[in-house]
One Martini backbone bead per residue (centre of mass of N, CA, C, O) as a GRO file, in nm:
protein
   88
    1MET     BB    1   4.647   7.300  -3.710
    2ASN     BB    2   4.591   7.008  -3.772
    3LYS     BB    3   4.859   6.892  -3.669
    4VAL     BB    4   4.815   6.968  -3.371
    5ILE     BB    5   4.557   6.808  -3.328
    6TYR     BB    6   4.678   6.525  -3.418
    7SER     BB    7   4.893   6.525  -3.201
    8MET     BB    8   4.720   6.537  -2.954
    9ILE     BB    9   4.559   6.288  -3.004
   10SER     BB   10   4.789   6.096  -3.011
   11VAL     BB   11   4.892   6.137  -2.717
   12VAL     BB   12   4.629   6.058  -2.582
   13LEU     BB   13   4.613   5.767  -2.702
   14LEU     BB   14   4.895   5.671  -2.583
   15LEU     BB   15   4.818   5.738  -2.265
   16MET     BB   16   4.541   5.579  -2.198
   17PRO     BB   17   4.589   5.270  -2.158
   18PRO     BB   18   4.774   5.286  -1.894
   19ALA     BB   19   4.553   5.437  -1.729
   20LEU     BB   20   4.325   5.189  -1.762
   21ALA     BB   21   4.506   5.004  -1.638
   22TYR     BB   22   4.580   4.721  -1.424
   23GLU     BB   23   4.704   4.532  -1.169
   24LEU     BB   24   4.749   4.207  -1.108
   25LYS     BB   25   4.649   4.007  -0.829
   26VAL     BB   26   4.667   3.808  -0.582
   27GLY     BB   27   4.321   3.742  -0.502
   28MET     BB   28   4.164   3.849  -0.721
   29LYS     BB   29   3.863   3.898  -0.861
   30ALA     BB   30   3.664   3.804  -1.093
   31SER     BB   31   3.448   3.860  -1.318
   32ASP     BB   32   3.124   3.836  -1.402
   33TRP     BB   33   3.004   3.551  -1.596
   34SER     BB   34   2.844   3.429  -1.910
   35PHE     BB   35   2.735   3.132  -2.106
   36GLU     BB   36   2.632   2.958  -2.396
   37ASP     BB   37   2.575   2.671  -2.524
   38SER     BB   38   2.454   2.464  -2.775
   39LYS     BB   39   2.230   2.351  -2.540
   40LYS     BB   40   2.157   2.611  -2.349
   41ASN     BB   41   2.369   2.616  -2.140
   42ILE     BB   42   2.457   2.778  -1.841
   43PHE     BB   43   2.769   2.948  -1.775
   44ALA     BB   44   2.926   3.054  -1.477
   45MET     BB   45   3.134   3.167  -1.242
   46ALA     BB   46   2.994   2.998  -1.014
   47ASN     BB   47   3.067   2.712  -1.126
   48TRP     BB   48   3.396   2.777  -1.029
   49ALA     BB   49   3.392   2.767  -0.737
   50GLY     BB   50   3.705   2.667  -0.602
   51LYS     BB   51   3.839   2.652  -0.876
   52VAL     BB   52   4.038   2.597  -1.149
   53LEU     BB   53   4.066   2.824  -1.429
   54LEU     BB   54   4.161   2.758  -1.769
   55VAL     BB   55   4.208   2.985  -2.032
   56ASN     BB   56   4.269   2.897  -2.386
   57TYR     BB   57   4.361   3.080  -2.684
   58VAL     BB   58   4.402   2.990  -3.031
   59ASP     BB   59   4.461   3.117  -3.342
   60PRO     BB   60   4.477   2.929  -3.618
   61ASP     BB   61   4.552   3.143  -3.839
   62ILE     BB   62   4.804   3.247  -3.695
   63MET     BB   63   4.957   2.981  -3.685
   64LYS     BB   64   4.968   2.923  -3.979
   65LYS     BB   65   5.108   3.181  -4.064
   66ALA     BB   66   5.367   3.118  -3.892
   67LYS     BB   67   5.439   2.870  -4.045
   68ASP     BB   68   5.454   2.983  -4.328
   69GLU     BB   69   5.677   3.212  -4.224
   70GLY     BB   70   5.879   3.032  -4.013
   71ARG     BB   71   5.827   3.088  -3.695
   72LEU     BB   72   5.713   2.788  -3.704
   73LYS     BB   73   5.844   2.474  -3.632
   74ASP     BB   74   5.813   2.130  -3.628
   75GLU     BB   75   6.057   2.075  -3.431
   76THR     BB   76   5.936   2.306  -3.204
   77TYR     BB   77   5.625   2.238  -3.280
   78ARG     BB   78   5.314   2.120  -3.108
   79GLY     BB   79   4.986   2.058  -3.154
   80ILE     BB   80   4.729   2.016  -2.907
   81GLY     BB   81   4.414   1.853  -2.796
   82ILE     BB   82   4.228   1.885  -2.484
   83ALA     BB   83   3.918   1.720  -2.376
   84ASP     BB   84   3.639   1.706  -2.145
   85CYS     BB   85   3.355   1.588  -2.257
   86ALA     BB   86   3.207   1.471  -1.988
   87ALA     BB   87   3.191   1.775  -1.850
   88THR     BB   88   2.966   1.899  -2.079
   0.00000   0.00000   0.00000
């Protein structure tokens, strides 16, 4: 009986994520959000109205692990960081 219940729960959990996901389309509006910086200034979605905003995050621990495991090689990968500090 327990195997049947666990099997049913597994099937439901496997089918749920696609049912909850939706396709992104050009022109869709982003959800409203805000965050506070280290100086307590609030940045909200409204601050970026009419501008292109690119958010990119890379987990440095995962990148180090990939390099340590040989999945990223120095010959083919180079990480750089660019920030416009005057704009913050």
